[in-house]
N, C-alpha and C positions, 0 to 999 in steps of 0.2 A: 418528592421522590427520594427514597433512601438508596445509597449505593456508594461505591468507592470513588466515584468521579463527580460527585455532586458539586456544582459550581464551576466545573471546567467547561471550556469551549473548544470544540474540535473541528478542524477543517479536514475533510476526507475527499480525495480525488478519486475519480472512477467509481463514485458512490451509487450509481444507478443500478448496478448488477454485480453478481459474483462476489468476490472477496470484499470489494469495497462496500457493498450493501451489508454483508455479514458483519464487518467491523463497525459500520455505522449503527446497526441495531444493537450490537454488543455494548458499545460505549454508551449509547443512549440508555440502555437498560441499567447501567451503573450510574446514571444521573447526569451525564454530560449533555450539554446542548450541542447540536451538530450542524455544521454547514456542509451540505451535500453538493459537491462539485462534479459536473459531468457534461458531456456534449448533448445528451438527449433529455430535454426537460421533462417529457412525459414519464420517463423512468425515475427521475429524481422525485417527482410528485408522488409516485406510488410508494417509494421508500419513505418519504416524509409522512405519508399516511400511516405507515407501519410504526414509525417512531412515535407519532401522536397516540396511536393505540396503546403503546407502552407507557404513556403518560409523559413522554419526553417532548422536547422542543427541537424543531428542525427548520432550517433555512435552505431553500434551494437556489443554487447559483449555476445557471447554464453557462458553460465555459469550455474552451478548448485549451488544454494546458500546453499545446505547442505554440500558442500565441502569447508573447510577453505581456501584451496589454490585458489579456484575459486573466493572467496570473496576478497582475497588480490589482485588477478589479476584484478578483475573488478574495484576496487577503483583506482589502479595504472593506468589502461588503461584509465579510465575516466579523471583523473588528467592530464595525458600526452596527451591524444587525444583532450580534450576540453579546456585544459589550466587552470583547477581548478575544484573545487567542492563546490557548494553553497547549494544544495538541495538534500536530501536523502529521497527517498520514499520506505519504506519497505512494498511491496505489495505481493510478492510471498508467497504462502501458499498452502500446500497440505491439503486436508480435511480428517476428520476422522468421518464418519457417523455411527450411531448405538448406542446402549446402552452400558453402561460400561461393561456388561457381554459379549456383542457381538463383540466389537472392539478388534482386535488383537493387541498385544503389539507392533508389528512391525509397524502397522499403526499409533498408537499413537506416536511412536518414529519418524516416518517420518513427522508427523504433527508438532511435537515439533522442530525438526531440521530445517525444512523449514520455520518455523514461528518465534517463540520467540528466539531461539538460533541463527538463521540467522540474525535477527534484531539486537541482542546483538553484534554479530561479526561485522556486517556492521557499526553499530554506532561507535564502538571502532576504526575500521579501518579508518572511515571517519572523526573522531573527529578533528585531526590536521588541516584539510582543512576547516572545518565548523566554526572555531572560528571567532568571530567578524562579525556576521551577517548571519550565516548559519541556515538552517531550516531542521528539521527531521519530516517527516510525517509517522506515523505508522498506518497501516490499522488494525483496530480491527473488532468487530462484535457485533451487538445488541444482539446476542445470549448470550453474556457474562453478560448482565444485564437483561436477560429474566428470570423471576422467575421459569419458567418451560421449560427449553431447552431440552425437551425430544427428543432423537434421535440425538442430536447434542451436548450433554454435554461435551464429550471429546474435541471436536473442540472448544467449548466455553471456556473451561478451559485454553487452549493454548492461545486463543485470550485475555482472561482476564490477563494472565501473560504478554503479549505484551503491553497491556494497562498500567499496573502497571510499567513496565520497562520504558515506555515513560514518565510517571509522575515523576519517580525518576530521570531520565536524565534531565528533565526540571529543577528540583530543584538543581541538582548538576552542571549543565552546564550553568545556567543563567548568572553567573558571567563571563563566557567566551563569552557571546554574542550569544549563540546558543539557538534557540527556538525549543521546541519539542511538537508536538501535535498528538493526536489520532483521527481518524475519523472512524465512524461506518457506512459503506455503506450497503444499501440493493439495489442491482443492478442486472440487467441482466448480465449473464456471463456464460461461460461453466460450472463453478462450480455450479451455480444455476440450470442450466439445468440438471446436473448430480444428484443433490439433488432431483429435481422434479421427475426424473425417479426412483431413489432408494427409496424414501419415499414420494410418491404422497399425502398421507393423511396429513402428517406433513407439507409438502410444501404448500398445499392448506390452512391449518389452519393458517400458518404463514402469507400467503398472505392476508387472510381475516382480519388479525389484523393490517394491514397497513391502517391508516385513509385515505390516498390519493388513496388507492385502486390499486396500481401498484408498480412494481419494477422500480428503477431509471435508467436513461440512463447513461452509464459509462462516456461519454464525457461531457455532459452538466450538469447532476444532481450531478455527483461526481467530475469529473475532473475540472470543472470551479470553484467549491468551493475550491478545493485543491490549484488551481492556486492563488486564492485570499489569502488563508492562508499563502502562500509562499511569498506574496508581502509585500511591505512596509506599505500598508494600514492595515495590521494585525500585525504590529511590536510590539504591546503590548499584544499579545495573546501567551501564552505558558502554558504548564502543564495541559491543559484541554482536554476534550473529546467532540467532536462534532458529533451528530447523523445525518447522511445523509440517512434517511430511511423512509421518508414519514410519520414520526410521530409514528413509531412502538416502539421505545425504550422509556423507562421512566428513565431519569437520575436524581438521587437525588442530 
């Protein structure tokens, strides 16, 4: 297979659907072997079939990123099954919708553990294998830079923490040859569908603020850009945040 990521091995969390699936297919199309991590094995198997149809190689790893033992097992299985680890994509994330007074503490805890804490653990576990050329892509959200993230403020706070974690890692790990980037996607996904059902007015307001007037496609609008960021063509990019949201975010 020809492509910009031939020979690379990628671990992608939340790879069974939505943006995770889109990224998995995009990096596989560029030649990377992919470890698909997620809670629902049947979904991972379907994505693996799609990767195989592209001529790529896929490994399915059923795991819950809120469990430290599953994180350690996922990294080990990736290294042993694919022969290494060059790309880590922290995509898995449970949502927390509603105002500060409405969101239950248990929902905030799940959002934090599946997002920033999971990214922290995965980055630390992957670090030894990423040295000298590895890339970490953390998935943030434009809600974290939205001056009025009404109804998604708790979720936005977790995503903001993940974004800061990535910037710190880029500064600390640059000397080790590891690049760390954050992308802010606005994409069609099961989470977006759930948001539309739970808070239709807020969803419609957010959509109306996208200059391009639509949510992105997980494979082509999000995944293809992530594949580029993981390639040698982006080898001088690190520690920054890239909005993939049709112009919705305003990054200072």
